[in-house]
Phi, psi and omega in degrees: 000144180293146178155174180289153177276153173249155181242128177252122181266121177246171179297124176062014179206152175235125182244126178265126184237138184274338192241161174259331180216153178236131175240124178239123171261132182221151169234136183212126179282305184242005172118348183298307182294324177298316180297319178298319179296321179295320178300315180294318179300320181298316178299318181296319179295321178297333180267005174088013180278148168284133185236149174227121178249114192238119177276131183261014175311134172053030184296146175245322177232162178253108180262122182251123176298169181303131183252017180290333176282167175288111194242139170244128179247132179241151176234119181243131186205153170285173175249124179242114179059040180064028176223163160291145177302149180307323180298324180287317178298319177297320178297315180296320180294330180273350182295136181292156178290147179232177181239095176056047174273133180289141179213157173228157179238129175234123176241128173277144183217172194291082176282143178226177177214127176247111186057244179257006183260126177278130183251120182283158171268191177236141180275330184060234181268003186303306179288319187294311181294319180296316180297322179297314180297313183294324177297318177296333180279356178098010178280156173249114184283116181249353180203138177222106188235111169279149183224118187274061174288163190302138175295136180239016188278088186289354172294330187252332184204159176290159177300146181291154179295152186302318182292328176290316177302315181297320181291322177294319179297318180300317179296314184290330178299318178295321179297316181293317180300319178294316180299312182297317180300314181295315182295316182293335178271007173096002178276164179246138183225119181238058182299331182299333184289343180294329180259016185305315180301320179290321180295320178294324181297329182263007179302320177301322177293321179299316179293319178297321178295314185296320185267342184227303190302319184294332179287326175292315182295331177297339182255025177252357181261135180221158176251124181276183181288000172285346179296130178251016178059037178288340177067018176299318180299319180293315183289332183263349182301123186289344182236014179055045184264004180238131174223161182271121176233125181054039176075016182218139179302139181229128183268126182275171184294337184272013175302135181272354187054040182279349176073009180295317182295317181299318185277341183259352182293117183291341181264358188051038184273343182268122184240153170266115191282077183297315181297314180297315181297319178298319179298319179298317180295320180293314180299319179296321184286318188259352180237299189295310181299313177299323179296319179296317179297318177298320178297320178297319178296319184296320182269000172078027181245001180298322180300320181296318180292338181265006186288325185210170177298322181298312182290328176293321177293323177299318179295323178298320179294315179299317179299318180294320179294321177295321177298316179296320176300317177301318180295315182298314180296317180297321181294322178294320177296316179300316180301321178293316184288340182294348176289341179269130189303318183295321178291317180303313181292322180298314180294318181297313186280353171258012175254122182300329182290352177291331190267151187298330181293342179271079188295146169284159181259132176235113175286137178303140178280141180253000000 
C-alpha cells in the first residue's frame, strides 16, 4: 500500500519496513504451502508487523481484516496440474475488490532432487491466472515467487525420502526468507517470470487438467479393507470431497487430488488405484473411442467433424466428456464391488501405493 515507510530500530541494525500488517491466505494439502506461509509470517513478526495467517479450507465467505493500516496481502498455494487448485481460484474470484493494495503470490510446485541437483517444477498457469484475477480485483502485484518444495503427488511417484525432503526444505527456506525480506522492505520480486516461456508452453495441459484431468484423478482413489472407518479422511478433506457410502469412503468429482487423505490415513488404507486406472484408459482407447468413431460413420457425421479445426476440437471435447461419464460410472461400480474381498484384494495389490517402497509424503512440521 502507498504510504510512508516506518523504521524499526534493533540492536546494531536499522530495518526499513513498508507495511504495518501482513495477511496471508493459504491452502495446503500436505503442508508445503502452509510451511512457506509460516516462514513468511515469522520474518514479518521479526520486523514488527501485525500478522494474520488464514487457512481457506472449506471456506464459505471471504473475511478480510481491517485494511486501514498499510497492508500487504499474500496468497500461498500448491500447484495442481499446472494450475492453482480450484478452491484457491474460487476464493480469489470471491475476494472483494480493493484499491491498490499490495499483494504477492507464492505457489509451491513439484520440486525434486537428482543426486545433488535440485530439479524445479513448473507453475504453468498458477501464477498467471492468479495474477490476472487479483489485478482485476484492484491489487498491485509486488511479488511472484514459485517455490520448489518436494513433490507430494503420490499418483505418479512415491514420497521422497526424508533426507531429500530435508535438503529441499533447507534450500527453500533460504529462498523464502530472502523473498519475504525484500517484499516487506518495499522491493519487488518477480521470480516467477523467469520460467514464463515454459509456463506458457504447458498452458494447454493446464487447461486440459482443469476441465478434464482432475475429474479423472478424483476417481483414482479408493479405500481398501484396511479402512477402519475412522473418518479422518472425511473430516480433514479441505473441500468436503469424501463421503461415506455403504460404509466405505467415496471420492466425489470435486476432489482436489491434494493428497491430504492419502498421506494422513493412519491405516494406509487409501490407495491410488494404478491398475484400475490403467485398465480404464486401455478400455477407452481400444474399445470406447473406436466404437464412437464407428457410430459417427454409421450416422454419416464423421465427415462434418473432420471439416475444420473447430469441429475437430468439438469432437475432442465430446469424446472427453464421454470418457469422464465412463469413468464416473465405472468408479461407482468399483465402489460397489470393493465390498467383495477378492475384488478388494485385486485392486489393492495392483496399486503401487500398496507396497512399502511407495512412501507416503510427510512435510516437516514447523
